[in-house]
N, C-alpha and C positions, 0 to 999 in steps of 0.2 A: 810799207805796203806789203812786204814779204811776210811780215809777222801775222797779218790777218788770215791768210790761208792756213798757216800752221796752227793758229788758234782754233779755227773752224774744224780742222782735221782732228785736233785733240778732243774737242767737244763731241764730235761724232763717235770717236773711239770709246769715250766714256758711256755714251748712250747705248751703243751696241753691247758693251760689257754688262751694263745694268739690265738690259732686255734679256740677254742670255741667262743671267743669274735668276731673273724672275721666272723664266721658262723652266729652269731646273727645279726651282722651288715648287712650282705648280705641279710638276711631274712627281715630286716626292710626296706632296700632300695635296691631293685633289680635293675639291669641295665636297663636304659631307652632304650638300644639297645638290646631288648630281641629277642629271636628266635620266630618262628611261634607261634601264639596264639592258644591255645586249648580252653580256657575259659577266659572271662574278669576277671581282678583282680584289686585290690586296694592296693596302698602302699602310704607311706608318705615320704616327702622330703622337705628340706628347699629350697625354690625357690624365685627368684626375681619377684616382681610385683610392681604395681603402689604405694603401701603403704610401700615399702621396701622389705627386705628379710624375709619371714615368712613361717611357716610350711604349706605345701599344701598336700591335699589328691589327689592322681592321680589315675584315673581309665583308664586302657588300654582297648580299645574297639575293637571289631571285625569287624570294617568297615574302609574304606580308604577315606571317604569323610568328610572333616572338615565342609563343608557347611551343610551337613545332620545333623551332631552332633550339630552344633550351633542351627539349627532350632528345633530339638527335645528337646534340653536342655531348650530353652525358653518356649516351650509348656509344658514341664515337670514341670517347676517351677511355672507355672500358677496354677497348681493343689494345690500348697502350698500358693497361694496368692501372689507370688512374681512377681515383675515387673522388667524386665531386659533391660538394655541399656548400651551403651559404657561408660567405666569409663574415666573421664577427665584426660588427661595427661598420659594415659597408653594404652597398647594393650589389656587389659582385658575388659570383660563385668562385670557389677556390678548388682546384683539382690538385691532389697530391699523389706522389708515387708513380707519375707517368714516366714511362721509359721510352725516350725518343733519342736514340744515339746520335742522329744527325743534327740534333739541336743542343742537347745537354750532355752528350757524351755518355759515359757510364753512370753518371749521377742521375737519380730520379728527379724529375722536374716538378716545380710548383707553377701552376698556370692559373691566373686570375682571368675571369671572363664576365662580360656583361652585354646585354643586347639593347639596342635602341632602334628607332625608326628614322629614316631620312625624310626629306620633304616630299619624296615621291611615294612614301608609304612602305618602302622596302626595308627589310631588317638588315641591320649591320651588327656583326659580332665583333666586339672589342676584346682583344686578348693581350695579356701581359705575361711573357715568359720569363720567370725569375731564374736567372743563371747563377744566383748566389751573390756575386759581386756587382751585378748590373742586370738591367732588363734588356732583353734581346732587341737589337736594332740592326739596321743595314750596315753598321760598322763591322759586324761579323758577317761578312758576305755569304759564306757557305752555309752557316747556321740559319741565316735569314732566308736564304733561298729554300732550304729544307722546310722551314716553318711555312713559307709561302706555298710550297707544294702540298704540305699537309692541310692547310686551310682551304686551298682550292679543291682538294679531294673531299674535304668536309662539305664544301659548297655544293659539290656534285651530289653527295648523298642527301643533303637537304633538299635540293631541287628534285631528286628522285622521289623522296618521301612526300614532298609537296605535290608532285604530280600524281602519286598514288592517292593522296588525300583528295585531290581534285577529281580523280576518277571515281573514287568512292562516293563523293558528294554528288557527282553527275549521275552515277548509277542510282543513288537513292532518289534523286529528283525524277529520273526516268521511271523508276518503280512507282513513285508517287503519281506521276502522270498516267502511267498504265493502269494503276489502281482506280484512279478517277475515271478513266475511259471505261473500264469494266463496270464501274458503278453506273455511269451514264447509259451504257449498253443495256444493263439490267433494267434500268428505269424505262428505257425506250421499249424493251420487250414487254414490260409491264403495261405501258400505255397502249401498245398494240393489242395486248390481251384484253385490256379493259374495253377498247374499241370493238374488238371481235365479240366479246361477251355482250356488249351493249347492242351491237348489230344483230346478234342472235336473239336477244330479248325483243328487239324491234320487230324482227321477222315473226317471232312467236306471237307478239302482240298484234301484228297485222293479221295473222291467221286467226287469232282469237276474235278480232274485230269482225272478220268475215263470218265466223261461226256464230258470233253474238248477233249479228244482223240477221242471219238466217233464222236463228232461234227467236229473235224479236218478230220476224215476219210470221213465223209459225204461231207464236204466242198471240199476235194480233188477230190472226185468223181464228184461233180458238176463242179469243175474247169476243169477236164479232158473232161467232156461232152461239156462244154462251149467252150473249145479249139477246139474240134472237129467241133462244130457248126461254130465257127469263120473260121476255115480252109475251111469248106464247102462253107461258104458264099464267102470267098476270091476266091475259085475256080470258083464258079458261076459267080462272077464279072469278073474274068479274061476271062472266056468263052464269056461273053457278049461283052467284049472289042474286042475280036478277030473277031466277026461277022461284 
């Protein structure tokens, strides 16, 4: 009977240990299909690339444009003396000659990179830091932390550039709306002018109608008088014929 409680305690200990191990694994490699991003974050994962499957540092960015990320990344690495171009035989870009003492020491670094989108539509930048004998991982804690700071700095620059682009797009749209409003205002002014011109023509036409009616009355009087004259002349002619 004493063996049963001991057995149950042993099983519980194994369950707790496995649960703890799963939690650590989840913290090391979060899902690439994350929920909405609050802040950019960096994690590591074994990923396929042109040089095989190697440990990558992945930064989740708060933008949705891969084109923007690629542009900012190339400019960002120029500050470290790195030159970036497409890697032969792979989908990645490769940066050579980057000097980052906190990661590679005095030796220039070769960095492979590639962008992708997660399920939420946000861009992830996958980076492989070639240290010569291995690719950077959290096993080299200080170097890893320096790379993490570097990637978070990059994430901040990407978000800044993305916000600038967002502002430019919003200002362009505002300018478009304002241009459309100006066009509508010009049309409105044109319609009012057309109405004013039409009303002026109507007033002129009304005045002309009054003048025309007066002229018709005068003409009618002249016609009546002329008819009387014609009848008088006819009468006189008829009298002359009778003589």
